[in-house]
C-alpha positions, 0 to 999 in steps of 0.5 A: 452553551456546552463547553467546547473543550469538554471531555465528550469533545476529547473522547469523540475526537477520533470518530470525528477524524474518521470522516474529516482526515486520511483515516476514511480509506484506512478505516474502510480497509479494516472494515473490509478485512474484518468482513472478509474474515467474517464471511470466511468463517461463517455459514456463508463461507461456501458462497464467499468461496464460490463468489470469487473462485467459482468458474465464470459462466463466460469470461472474454479472457481465457486466462481470467476464468474466475472473479478472483483473477479479474480482481487481482490481474485486472481491477488492481491494474488501475490501483497500480495505475494510480501508484505509477501516476503518483511516483511520476508526479513525486519524481518530477515535481514532488518531494523525490524531485529534490535530491536532498529531500529524497535521501531520507525516505528513500534510504529509510524505504530501502532499509524498510524492505531489506530488514523485514526480508532479513527478519522473515528469512531468519524466522522461517528458516527458508526452504519452502518459505523462501519465495515469501521473502518479499511479503513483509517488505511493503507499507500500505499507504492508505492503512498507515495514512488512515491511523495517522488520520485518527490522530488528527493534527497531533503529528507534524506535517513533516512526518506525514510527508515522510511516511507518505514518501516512504510508502511511495518509494516502497511501492516502487520497490515492491513493483520492481520486486514482483517484475524481477522476482515473481515472473516465472516464465517470459513469452517473448512475442507478448513481451515485444508486443508490450515494448511496442505498445509502450514505444507508441505511448512514449511517442504520444507523449513526445508529440505532446498529445494532450488528450487522454483516450488514446493514452487510456486505450493504449493502456488497456492493449498494454494490460492485455500484452503484459497479461500474456507475457508471463510478467504480472499484468498489473505492472502494465499499470505502472508503466503506462502511467509513466507515459502519461504527460505532466501538462497539456499544451495549454499548460494546464495540469494533465497527470495530476488531474487524472490522478485526483480523478482516480485516486478516489476510485482506487482507494474506496472501491478498488483496494476495498474490493481487492481486500474483501476478495483476498483477505478472507481466510477460513480458519476451520481448514487450517488447523492448530498445526498450520497456525503454528507453522514458521510462515505466519510468524515470519511475516509477522515478525518481518512487519512488526520488528523488521520494518521499525528496526530498519526504517528508524535505524536508517534515519537515526544513522542518516541524521547522526551522520549528516547524510540527511535532515531529520523531519522538521519538528519531529521528535525521535519517538514520533519517528519511531512511531511512524516507523512502527506504522510502516509495518502495516502491509495489507495491500501489497503484502497480500498481493505479493503473498498471492504470487509467492505461493502459487498453486499452494492455498494453505501457504497463501492462507498462512501468509494472509494470517501472518499479514493481518496479524502483523498489520494489526500489531503495527497499527495498534502499536504505532498509534499507541506510541504516537498518541502517547508521545505527540503534542496535542494542539487540538485540545488547546483551541476550539473548533475556530482556533481560539484559545480557551478562556480561563475559568 
């Protein structure tokens, strides 16, 4: 009988982890990003660009006249809707509901947004690059949790929860940044219409309406109204999610059940489609001068340096001053490794990058290079740090949890 603790078992452990843990969604994003880069730099580059940026023969909404706009302004509203559901659940019944438990991740997330923005501005020098300050401030939940998934149960559960909570708070900050800083003009009539729709949805909640279809129907109406306000349409997804009741009249879960139903679609369809449509950068059209511009370096530095410095220093100061408690059973090196992983900024960073430089495809492509480079470095470095510094409980027992017998 084969030895359950043979070297082959250890070698293939990361492969098994792809299919039994958080890793699958993150690995899918890696594959999608690679596929997009290959498509954009292959003989199919013309077809790739035409697919997403070519004018549609027919569209029900004139503003969305190509597939790329439908994905970024329409399909991604589902992603933001799931984010909103997750945020509400965490605020009411999750880790963010306890003031003591939310201290550390909220502080870490705030520092993890401020420090990358500061590093970005320092490296880029501002000027025409100023509007990209928020690009390295976001953390990709699926990607970062995917890397942790590759490590199996090496990482303490408290650190997994810490990373997830930081990423959720990070998403809240990113949504606020998009709403406040990437909205050039607002059309008052449509804004008023949006407020009225939100008021009706809140009214449904107050009346304890327990069926989903009125909320979902009005969420679509809200999305259309917000699309025409000038505020990015995906914000409607977050706002609509916050009006969904936590429970039905019979006491059964409503919000959490909806979140669990939509989360796989978001992780395995919406985000990969978005990634494939946005991660493709044609290096042929950039030239060596563009690759040496400050923008890619500033974004990569913000993700790799700013994130880890901001988050780790915030955690260290909070723990040493007694403001918050260190995650249970976690060493400082493990906390550092997770801080590095927070520099993976794939989805939200790509999204903000497209908003930061409207009408300038060269800068958008440069931003993508910085995002992909910084995210890849953070993923690899974070994985190495955690792989070398965490314990190895899965190697101490067999698949049934029994201690191995001595020879």
